[in-house]
C-alpha positions in Angstrom: -19.4 28.2 -11.1 -23.0 29.1 -10.3 -26.0 27.9 -12.4 -28.7 29.9 -10.6 -29.4 32.4 -13.4 -29.2 29.9 -16.2 -31.7 27.7 -14.4 -34.0 30.6 -13.9 -33.7 31.5 -17.6 -34.6 27.9 -18.7 -37.0 27.0 -16.0 -39.7 26.0 -18.6 -37.3 24.3 -21.1 -36.7 20.6 -20.4 -34.1 20.3 -23.2 -32.1 23.3 -21.9 -32.2 22.1 -18.3 -31.0 18.7 -19.3 -28.2 20.1 -21.3 -27.2 22.4 -18.4 -27.2 19.4 -16.0 -25.0 17.4 -18.4 -22.6 20.3 -18.6 -22.4 20.5 -14.8 -21.9 16.8 -14.6 -19.0 16.9 -17.1 -17.4 19.5 -14.8 -18.1 17.4 -11.7 -20.2 20.3 -10.4 -23.5 18.5 -9.9 -23.6 19.5 -6.2 -23.6 23.2 -7.2 -26.2 22.5 -9.9 -28.4 20.7 -7.3 -28.1 23.5 -4.8 -29.0 26.2 -7.3 -31.9 24.2 -8.6 -33.2 23.7 -5.1 -33.0 27.4 -4.6 -35.0 28.1 -7.7 -37.6 25.5 -6.8 -38.0 27.1 -3.4 -38.8 30.4 -5.0 -41.3 28.8 -7.5 -42.6 25.6 -5.8 -45.5 25.4 -8.3 -43.3 25.0 -11.3 -43.7 21.4 -12.3 -40.5 21.1 -14.3 -38.4 22.4 -11.3 -40.4 20.2 -9.0 -39.6 17.1 -11.2 -35.9 18.0 -11.2 -35.9 18.5 -7.4 -37.2 15.0 -6.8 -34.9 13.6 -9.5 -31.8 15.0 -7.7 -33.1 14.1 -4.3 -33.8 10.4 -5.1 -30.8 9.7 -7.3 -27.1 10.3 -6.8 -25.9 13.1 -9.1 -22.5 11.5 -9.3 -21.7 7.7 -9.5 -20.0 6.6 -6.3 -17.0 4.4 -6.1 -19.1 1.7 -4.6 -21.5 1.9 -7.5 -19.0 1.1 -10.2 -16.1 3.6 -9.9 -13.0 1.8 -8.8 -9.9 3.4 -7.3 -7.3 4.4 -9.9 -4.6 2.1 -8.7 -2.9 2.0 -12.1 -2.0 5.7 -11.6 -1.7 5.7 -7.8 0.9 2.9 -7.5 3.5 4.4 -9.9 3.1 7.8 -8.3 3.4 6.4 -4.8 6.5 4.4 -5.8 8.1 7.5 -7.4 7.3 9.6 -4.3 8.9 6.9 -2.1 12.0 6.8 -4.2 12.4 10.6 -4.2 12.0 10.8 -0.4 14.5 7.9 -0.1 17.1 9.8 -2.1 16.5 12.9 0.0 17.0 10.9 3.2 20.7 10.4 2.3 22.8 11.4 5.3 24.8 13.9 3.2 21.8 15.9 2.1 21.4 18.2 5.1 20.6 21.9 5.4 21.8 24.4 8.0 22.3 22.9 11.5 22.4 19.5 9.8 18.6 19.3 9.4 17.9 16.9 6.5 16.4 18.3 3.3 13.8 15.5 3.7 12.4 17.3 6.7 11.8 20.4 4.6 10.7 18.9 1.3 8.8 15.7 2.1 5.4 17.3 2.6 5.5 19.7 -0.5 6.7 16.9 -2.7 4.1 14.4 -1.5 1.4 17.1 -1.9 2.6 17.5 -5.5 2.1 13.8 -6.2 -1.3 13.8 -4.5 -2.4 16.8 -6.6 -1.2 15.1 -9.7 -3.2 11.9 -8.8 -6.5 13.7 -8.2 -6.1 16.0 -11.2 -5.1 13.3 -13.7 -7.9 11.0 -12.4 -10.6 13.6 -12.5 -9.2 15.1 -15.8 -10.1 18.6 -14.6 -8.7 21.7 -12.9 -5.3 21.4 -14.6 -4.6 25.1 -14.5 -5.5 25.3 -10.8 -3.3 22.3 -10.0 -0.3 23.9 -11.8 -0.9 27.2 -10.0 -1.0 25.5 -6.6 2.2 23.5 -7.4 4.0 26.6 -8.5 2.8 28.5 -5.4 4.1 25.7 -3.1 7.5 25.7 -4.9 7.7 29.5 -4.5 6.9 29.3 -0.8 9.5 26.6 -0.2 12.1 28.7 -2.1 11.2 31.9 -0.2 11.5 30.0 3.1 15.0 28.8 2.2 16.1 32.3 1.2 14.6 33.9 4.3 16.3 31.3 6.5 19.7 33.0 5.6 18.3 36.3 6.9 17.5 34.9 10.4 20.0 35.7 13.1 22.1 32.8 14.3 20.3 32.7 17.7 16.9 31.9 16.2 17.7 30.3 12.8 17.4 26.8 14.2 14.0 27.6 15.6 12.8 29.1 12.3 14.2 26.1 10.4 12.0 23.7 12.5 8.9 26.0 12.5 9.1 26.5 8.7 9.3 22.8 8.1 6.3 22.1 10.2 4.3 24.9 8.7 5.3 23.9 5.2 3.5 20.6 6.0 0.4 22.6 6.8 0.6 24.6 3.6 1.2 21.5 1.6 -2.1 20.1 3.0 -3.8 23.4 2.2 -2.5 23.2 -1.4 -4.3 19.9 -1.8 -7.4 21.5 -0.4 -7.2 24.5 -2.8 -6.8 22.1 -5.7 -10.0 20.2 -4.7 -12.3 23.1 -3.7 -10.7 26.2 -5.2 -9.8 29.5 -3.6 -13.4 30.6 -3.3 -15.5 27.7 -1.9 -18.5 27.2 0.4 -18.4 26.0 4.0 -19.8 22.6 3.0 -16.9 21.8 0.6 -14.3 23.1 3.1 -15.7 21.1 5.9 -16.0 18.0 3.8 -12.4 18.4 2.8 -11.5 18.6 6.5 -13.5 15.4 7.2 -11.8 13.5 4.3 -8.4 14.8 5.5 -9.0 13.3 8.9 -10.0 10.0 7.3 -6.9 10.0 5.2 -4.7 10.6 8.2 -6.3 7.7 10.1 -6.1 5.3 7.1 -2.5 6.5 6.7 -1.8 5.5 10.3 -3.3 2.0 9.6 -1.0 1.7 6.6 1.9 2.8 8.7 1.3 0.2 11.4 1.0 -2.5 8.7 4.3 -1.2 7.1 6.1 -1.3 10.5 4.9 -4.9 11.1 6.0 -5.9 7.6 9.4 -4.1 8.0 9.9 -5.8 11.3 9.2 -9.2 9.9 11.5 -8.6 7.0 14.4 -7.5 9.2 13.8 -10.4 11.6 14.0 -12.9 8.7 17.3 -11.6 7.6 18.6 -11.3 11.2 17.7 -15.0 11.7 20.2 -15.7 8.9 22.8 -13.4 10.5 22.5 -11.0 7.6 22.6 -7.3 8.4 21.1 -5.1 5.7 23.2 -2.1 4.6 22.1 1.3 5.7 21.0 2.3 2.2 18.5 -0.6 2.1 17.3 0.2 5.6 16.5 3.7 4.5 14.7 2.4 1.4 12.5 0.2 3.6 11.8 2.9 6.1 11.6 6.2 4.2 10.7 4.8 0.8 8.0 2.7 2.3 6.6 5.7 4.3 6.6 7.7 1.0 4.0 5.2 -0.4 1.5 5.7 2.3 0.0 9.2 1.7 -0.9 8.5 -1.9 -2.2 5.0 -1.1 -4.3 6.4 1.7 -5.8 9.1 -0.5 -6.6 6.5 -3.2 -8.3 4.3 -0.6 -10.5 7.1 0.8 -11.1 9.8 -1.8 -13.0 9.7 -5.1 -11.4 12.4 -7.3 -14.5 12.2 -9.7 -16.7 13.9 -7.0 -16.3 17.2 -5.1 -15.5 16.8 -1.4 -19.1 17.5 -0.3 -20.3 14.9 -2.8 -18.2 12.1 -1.2 -19.9 9.3 0.5 -19.8 9.8 4.3 -22.7 7.4 5.2 -21.0 4.0 5.1 -17.8 2.0 5.5 -14.7 3.7 7.0 -16.3 7.1 7.0 -19.1 6.0 9.2 -16.7 4.1 11.5 -14.5 7.1 12.0 -17.4 9.4 12.7 -18.7 6.9 15.3 -15.3 6.5 16.8 -14.8 10.3 17.2 -18.2 10.6 18.8 -17.4 7.8 21.3 -14.1 9.6 22.1 -16.0 12.8 22.9 -17.3 11.8 26.4 -13.8 10.3 27.2 -12.1 13.5 26.3 -14.7 15.4 28.4 -13.8 13.2 31.4 -10.1 13.7 30.9 -10.6 17.5 30.7 -12.7 17.6 33.9 -10.1 15.6 35.8 -7.3 17.8 34.4 -9.0 21.0 35.5 -9.4 19.5 38.9 -5.7 18.7 39.3 -4.4 22.0 37.8 -4.5 23.9 41.1 -2.1 21.4 42.7 0.5 21.9 39.9 -0.5 25.4 38.9 3.0 26.8 38.1 4.4 23.9 36.2 3.6 25.3 32.7 5.1 28.7 33.8 8.4 26.9 34.4 8.4 24.0 31.9 8.5 24.8 28.2 7.8 21.2 27.2 4.4 21.3 29.0 3.4 24.2 26.8 4.2 22.2 23.7 2.0 19.4 25.0 -0.8 21.9 25.7 -0.7 23.1 22.1 -0.7 19.6 20.7 -3.6 18.8 22.9 -5.6 21.8 21.6 -5.0 20.7 18.0 -6.1 17.2 18.8 -9.3 18.5 20.3 -10.0 20.6 17.2 -9.5 17.5 15.1 -11.8 15.5 17.4 -14.5 18.2 17.1 -14.3 18.1 13.3 -14.6 14.4 13.3 -17.5 14.3 15.7 -19.5 16.9 13.8 -22.0 15.1 11.5 -22.2 16.1 7.8 -26.0 15.8 8.1 -28.3 15.4 11.1 -30.4 13.0 9.1 -27.7 10.4 10.1 -28.6 10.7 13.8 -31.7 10.4 15.9 -33.0 13.6 17.5 -31.9 12.4 20.9 -28.4 11.4 19.8 -28.1 14.7 17.9 -29.0 16.7 20.9 -26.6 14.7 23.1 -23.8 15.2 20.5 -24.4 18.9 20.5 -24.2 19.1 24.3 -21.0 17.0 24.2 -19.3 19.4 21.7 -20.4 22.3 23.8 -19.0 20.9 27.0 -15.6 19.9 25.4 -15.3 23.3 23.7 -15.9 25.1 27.0 -13.4 23.0 29.0 -10.8 23.3 26.2 -11.1 27.1 26.3 -10.3 27.0 30.0 -7.3 24.8 29.6 -6.1 26.9 26.6 -6.5 30.2 28.5 -4.4 28.7 31.4 -1.7 27.6 28.9 -1.8 31.0 27.1 -1.3 32.8 30.4 1.8 30.7 31.0 3.2 31.6 27.5 2.4 35.3 28.1 4.1 35.2 31.5 7.3 33.7 30.1 7.3 36.2 27.3 6.7 39.3 29.6 9.3 38.1 32.1 11.8 37.1 29.5 12.0 38.0 25.8 9.7 37.4 22.9 11.0 34.7 20.6 9.9 33.3 17.3 8.6 30.2 19.0 6.6 32.1 21.6 5.1 34.4 19.1 4.1 31.4 16.9 2.5 29.6 19.9 0.7 32.8 20.9 -0.8 33.1 17.4 -2.0 29.5 17.3 -3.5 29.9 20.8 -5.4 33.0 19.8 -6.8 31.3 16.6 -7.9 28.1 18.3 -9.4 29.9 21.4 -11.2 32.3 19.1 -12.7 29.4 17.1 -13.8 27.6 20.2 -15.4 30.8 21.6 -17.2 31.3 18.3 -18.4 27.7 18.3 -19.9 28.2 21.8 -21.7 31.4 20.7 -23.0 29.8 17.5 -24.2 26.7 19.4 -25.9 28.6 22.2 -27.5 31.1 20.0 -31.1 30.2 18.8 -31.3 29.9 15.0 -33.5 28.1 12.5 -30.3 26.8 10.9 -29.3 23.3 12.1 -26.5 23.3 14.7 -24.1 21.3 12.7 -24.4 23.7 9.8 -23.6 26.6 12.2 -20.3 25.1 13.3 -19.3 23.9 9.8 -18.8 27.6 9.0 -16.5 27.9 12.1 -14.3 25.1 10.9 -14.3 26.6 7.4 -13.1 29.9 8.9 -10.5 28.0 10.9 -9.0 26.4 7.8 -8.5 29.9 6.3 -7.0 31.2 9.5 -4.7 28.2 9.8 -3.3 28.8 6.3 -3.0 32.5 6.8 -1.0 32.1 10.1 1.1 29.4 8.4 2.1 31.8 5.7 2.8 34.5 8.2 5.1 32.3 10.2 7.0 31.3 7.1 7.2 34.5 5.2 7.0 37.3 7.9 8.5 35.8 11.1 12.1 35.7 9.8 11.9 39.4 8.9 10.7 40.3 12.4 13.4 38.2 14.1 16.3 38.8 11.7 
């Protein structure tokens, strides 16, 4: 909610402003309160009470950080993680398969895991219960609709839709967690902060996965040394059940449910390390793209003939978008002017070269579509290419255009728009595509 009008109405009442702040704090909306108060103070800089509040909020954290006394809620996280792992283990049973022998686990793993993550952040924060229930219900309805629509798809394309729907359900499950945290109507700062935290969770999850693989390998090696072969059901428990623990443990490690995404701490620890790593990868990515553009003329027609290359191009484009998100600083105060200028130039260069490679790949998809037939896979890839190329072009325009707004704030709005477009296209693929290709 906005506090702008209430602050204006009570700008000369210390008691009412304090009560308003405490109400915002209880709702975990101190970021919104701070932004609205700053706006009021900008309009009336001579108001001593607003001035005092401005410096109070500037010099003190509005929300207590995890490092300042808030500990991760492991008492709730561990039972939820174990329950998620057990459910995924049951779904991995060889007999539980869908059409074309695709396991139910492939379809349901992401929505179920998202449900447990939503439960964790909601119960820990003790807020947004109705929103969480609405998101959970929406995810359940989308999964049900996808299953029903699958039976309407013609046999020649049902396998394609089955795979596409499962992949896009993962996207929508991630979006459901985002809606739970920031709401349907949110600002660019909150959406971008959610994207940054998502990236951190994915990386931490990867670290947990590596540790789990090492632990599983050692466990199996110890039994093998005694000539003991574990039964298949236990092997699945170790592999699938163990993997089911990771998402919730990663979220618990990285995210503080008591603060909004934009109020999370991005200035130290793993957040700082990941930001630095992404910025170091930026010049390396730029070098790879330059070399790749140089060798394209010598193998120009390969993507026009090889379908697998087009899949690789699309994966590359998503990886670059993730890299650009991770390299973009939350605040330029974290960087020196020289480093900030160099980072802006690096993002510009990578975006420009990524557009060229993406246009090349898109031309190959369009060529295969025109000379052949349009399929559900090709239409899906065309849509993703259009979205990503459009975002990169908008990024170039916003970065090259002169504006008093800091350059990182300008591209935050692009990534925020991208999140909306990603979810919209994911819904289109799941709910509309089968009706087009039935």
